[in-house]
C-alpha positions as CSV (number, residue, x, y, z in Angstrom):
1,X,1.5,8.9,13.6
2,X,0.2,10.7,10.6
3,X,2.7,9.3,7.9
4,X,5.0,6.5,7.1
5,X,7.9,6.1,4.7
6,X,10.0,3.0,4.7
7,X,10.1,-0.6,4.0
8,X,7.0,-2.7,3.8
9,X,5.8,-6.0,2.2
10,X,2.9,-6.0,-0.2
11,X,1.0,-9.3,-0.2
12,X,-1.0,-9.8,-3.4
13,X,-3.1,-13.0,-3.3
14,X,-0.6,-14.6,-0.9
15,X,2.4,-13.5,-3.1
16,X,4.9,-11.1,-1.1
17,X,6.7,-8.3,-2.7
18,X,9.2,-6.0,-1.0
19,X,8.3,-2.3,-1.5
20,X,9.0,1.1,-0.2
21,X,5.8,2.6,1.2
22,X,5.0,6.4,1.3
23,X,1.8,6.8,3.2
24,X,-0.2,9.4,5.0
25,X,-3.4,9.8,6.9
26,X,-6.0,12.1,5.3
27,X,-7.9,13.8,8.1
28,X,-11.4,15.1,7.7
29,X,-14.8,13.6,7.0
30,X,-16.6,11.2,9.2
31,X,-13.9,8.5,8.7
32,X,-10.2,9.5,8.3
33,X,-8.5,7.4,5.5
34,X,-4.9,6.7,4.7
35,X,-3.4,6.6,1.2
36,X,-0.2,6.9,-0.7
37,X,2.0,5.0,-3.0
38,X,4.3,1.9,-3.1
39,X,7.6,1.8,-5.0
40,X,8.9,-1.6,-6.1
41,X,9.4,-3.9,-9.1
42,X,7.1,-2.7,-11.9
43,X,6.0,-6.2,-13.0
44,X,5.1,-7.2,-9.5
45,X,3.1,-4.0,-8.8
46,X,1.4,-4.6,-12.2
47,X,0.3,-8.0,-11.0
48,X,-0.7,-6.7,-7.6
49,X,-3.1,-4.1,-9.4
50,X,-5.2,-7.0,-10.5
51,X,-5.1,-9.0,-7.3
52,X,-8.2,-10.1,-5.5
53,X,-6.8,-9.3,-2.1
54,X,-4.0,-6.9,-1.2
55,X,-2.5,-6.4,2.2
56,X,0.4,-4.2,3.2
57,X,2.6,-5.4,6.1
58,X,5.0,-3.2,8.0
59,X,8.2,-4.3,9.8
60,X,6.4,-3.6,13.1
61,X,4.2,-6.5,12.3
62,X,1.1,-4.3,11.9
63,X,-0.8,-4.7,8.6
64,X,-3.7,-3.2,6.7
65,X,-5.7,-3.9,3.6
66,X,-5.2,-1.7,0.6
67,X,-7.0,-1.0,-2.6
68,X,-5.0,-0.1,-5.8
69,X,-5.9,3.3,-7.1
70,X,-3.5,3.5,-10.1
71,X,-0.5,1.7,-11.5
72,X,2.1,3.9,-13.2
73,X,3.3,1.6,-15.8
74,X,7.2,1.5,-16.2
75,X,7.6,3.7,-13.1
76,X,7.5,0.9,-10.4
77,X,4.7,2.8,-8.6
78,X,1.3,1.8,-7.3
79,X,-1.1,4.3,-5.8
80,X,-3.1,2.7,-2.9
81,X,-5.8,3.7,-0.5
82,X,-6.0,2.0,2.9
83,X,-9.0,0.2,4.3
84,X,-9.5,0.3,8.1
85,X,-7.2,1.8,10.6
86,X,-3.8,2.9,9.4
87,X,-1.1,0.3,10.4
88,X,1.4,3.1,11.1
């Protein structure tokens, strides 16, 4: 699957936050990457932006590490890039 849109749990330094994930695989280059954005409570996403470890868990049980790219203050949106294989 090249994209995922739906429920997910963002785990930031062991603190879970329910979010809506909008993710896609970017083909090309020697290593395809996955990226997108998460929608959820703005204060929780702001805290996640400064977390040491971020993991995104999908309802399927699959998970992947993410790196924050940009927090859109007041919009409840956090842009992320995945690390490793896409969990979707």
